[in-house]
C-alpha positions in Angstrom: 26.0 37.4 9.7 23.3 35.3 11.4 24.3 31.7 12.1 22.2 28.9 10.7 23.4 26.6 13.5 20.2 27.0 15.6 18.1 26.0 12.6 20.4 23.2 11.7 20.4 21.7 15.2 16.6 22.0 15.3 16.3 20.1 12.1 18.8 17.5 13.4 16.7 17.1 16.6 13.5 16.6 14.5 15.2 13.8 12.6 16.3 12.2 15.9 12.7 12.4 17.2 11.4 10.6 14.1 14.1 7.9 14.4 13.3 7.4 18.1 9.6 7.2 17.4 10.4 4.3 15.1 12.7 2.7 17.7 10.1 3.1 20.4 7.8 0.8 18.5 10.2 -2.0 19.2 10.7 -3.7 22.6 13.7 -4.1 24.8 17.1 -2.7 23.9 15.9 -0.6 21.0 13.5 1.3 23.2 16.2 1.8 25.9 18.7 3.1 23.3 16.0 5.4 21.8 15.6 7.1 25.1 19.4 7.8 25.4 19.5 9.0 21.8 16.5 11.2 22.2 17.9 12.9 25.2 21.3 13.6 23.7 20.1 14.3 20.2 17.6 17.0 21.2 19.9 18.5 23.8 22.3 19.8 21.2 19.9 22.3 19.7 18.5 23.2 23.1 22.0 24.2 24.3 22.7 26.1 21.1 19.5 28.1 21.6 20.5 28.8 25.2 23.9 29.9 24.0 22.3 32.4 21.6 20.9 34.2 24.6 24.0 33.9 26.8 24.9 36.7 29.1 28.6 36.4 28.8 31.3 34.9 26.6 31.9 32.3 29.4 28.2 31.4 29.4 28.2 31.1 25.6 31.3 28.8 25.7 29.7 26.7 28.5 26.4 26.2 26.5 28.2 25.4 23.3 30.6 23.0 25.1 27.6 21.1 26.5 26.1 21.0 23.0 29.3 19.6 21.6 29.4 16.9 24.3 25.8 16.0 23.5 26.7 15.8 19.8 29.5 13.4 20.6 27.2 11.3 22.7 24.6 11.3 20.0 27.2 10.2 17.5 28.1 7.3 19.9 24.5 6.1 20.1 24.0 6.3 16.3 27.2 4.2 15.8 26.0 1.7 18.3 22.6 1.4 16.6 24.3 0.9 13.3 27.0 -1.6 14.4 24.5 -3.8 16.3 22.2 -3.7 13.2 19.3 -2.5 15.3 19.0 0.0 12.4 20.6 -0.7 9.1 23.8 1.3 8.9 23.0 2.9 5.6 19.8 4.4 7.1 22.0 6.2 9.7 24.8 7.4 7.5 23.3 10.9 7.0 22.5 11.4 10.6 25.9 10.2 11.7 27.6 12.5 9.2 25.5 15.4 10.4 26.5 14.6 14.0 30.1 14.7 12.9 29.7 18.0 11.2 27.9 19.5 14.2 30.8 18.4 16.4 33.3 20.0 14.1 31.3 23.3 13.8 30.8 23.5 17.6 34.4 22.7 18.3 35.5 25.4 15.9 33.2 28.0 17.4 34.3 27.2 20.9 38.0 27.4 19.9 37.5 30.7 18.1 35.7 32.3 21.1 38.3 31.0 23.6 41.2 32.3 21.5 39.6 35.8 21.5 39.6 35.9 25.3 
């Protein structure tokens, strides 16, 4: 069965890009945080895509592990934006929940592949 994870992480990255475009319109801290969020939030899907073309199980686990770390970092930046009221917390709830779900999915996949080895 084909995984929907590449599409899901791509859609997540699009939402992050739109959020960062809005943050980039502001000066100072918002713009700096937007750059951090943009880097980590778009890296998740990029690493999942690379993992889809991995040459070995170890390569797959490596790419998905990086994607998971980036998802955790993205979750951090989203929490920081919400708790400092740079963005209203309720506007970030769905993105933050999706980051949590991506972390759980990636962690589960990594554990499953490692347990087979």
